[in-house]
C-alpha angles and dihedrals in degrees: 000000000000111000096190114042127200109212118206120194114206100206111195116341125192100277128118093264105116093090092046099059133023089211095068105106117231113167123062089250092052093045092048092047090050090049093054092046091052091048090051089051092055110280113139092189133036120202112210136203120166130221138203103271091217102046105018090233118142114272141191099199109140090210091063090051091047093052093046095050092044091053091052093049092047089064091060092241114156094204115142112254117225114181123194117241093179099095114108101050102096118121122179116192137177108252094220103036108021096154097040096049097033124193113359130209110294092047116130105169125160135149125275096262093048088062092063111060094107090048091051091049099045105027094211123197091254138007128187127246114196102214104213150352119288143182092247105194107301095340139057129258109205124207110146125197092255092048088052094047092052093044094047092049092051093047089051090051090052092053092235118142111241119219105209110223108211118192098167141009096263089058090054089051091053093046088058088051090056088056090048089054092051094245094122129049131216141292091060114216118199132185112198106207113202135187098021109137113271105009131077111339120236095254122135093228091053091052090048090052092051092047088053089056096054119111117258111275095016119156107222144172134185138201139181131203132256120341090001092065097093097037085054091056087063093042092053096046094048091052092050101263142120125248144236128204134160145108094291088074106025135016100194137081090189136342108314094356115111115218138214122221090251092053093050090049091049090052090051090050091052092050092047093051093043088058089054097254129122128235114246119233123228089257091053090047091052091052095048095043093048096241095148099224 
């Protein structure tokens, strides 16, 4: 069991959730406000995507990231900043004529380095590295071994801590290969992502198997989608890990009751303390994750 739990709040994500809940933050101001509220509720880390302020669609504009991060820092919050670097891997194909028709609308596919401009500009505490390709719902998320090698090497050069997003066991295998090749530095930080169709299912025995595969001394967290979000807080803590909650993964506090990021964080704090663990501060998270400040 983990006695000191780092809580990450994933604030908005890139999913089609804006029209499903008024609490999903869209503009840099809304995302920053939600980040500070989650930090006040007990989150040591906030995981940030940005969206088009006009449409709510997912975006990769470095200016939106810069404004969001600046607004958080202007409040004086010491919350750890974790920026996604996963945008740019979406490939939509026709099932019958994929080569003839090519990439269809909804595709946003760029190389590994082209997913990092905002990371290069802002040098956040953490950025994510999605460690493989995946049948992501009805479409395909593309992150090839060479894309990952180039991205990992650049993140290492920048001195930013990568959080390795693991959606299935083969991705964990490859992440360990990146360490073996010297493209990632210790301490290793893993996020085990469960219940995303069609990756690792949100089953306790699957999580246990993935935990067994982690390198010695790894810092890790896990999350699951929807109604499994809060049960997964307990699963992760009991297996020695940290946790992630937030509107990226789940919109509800209880059946029929829409949540805010702060409320989901508060629920995670309650579960953590009920299990007899303490909630790590941002300073404690920085020390354990090797962030240097």
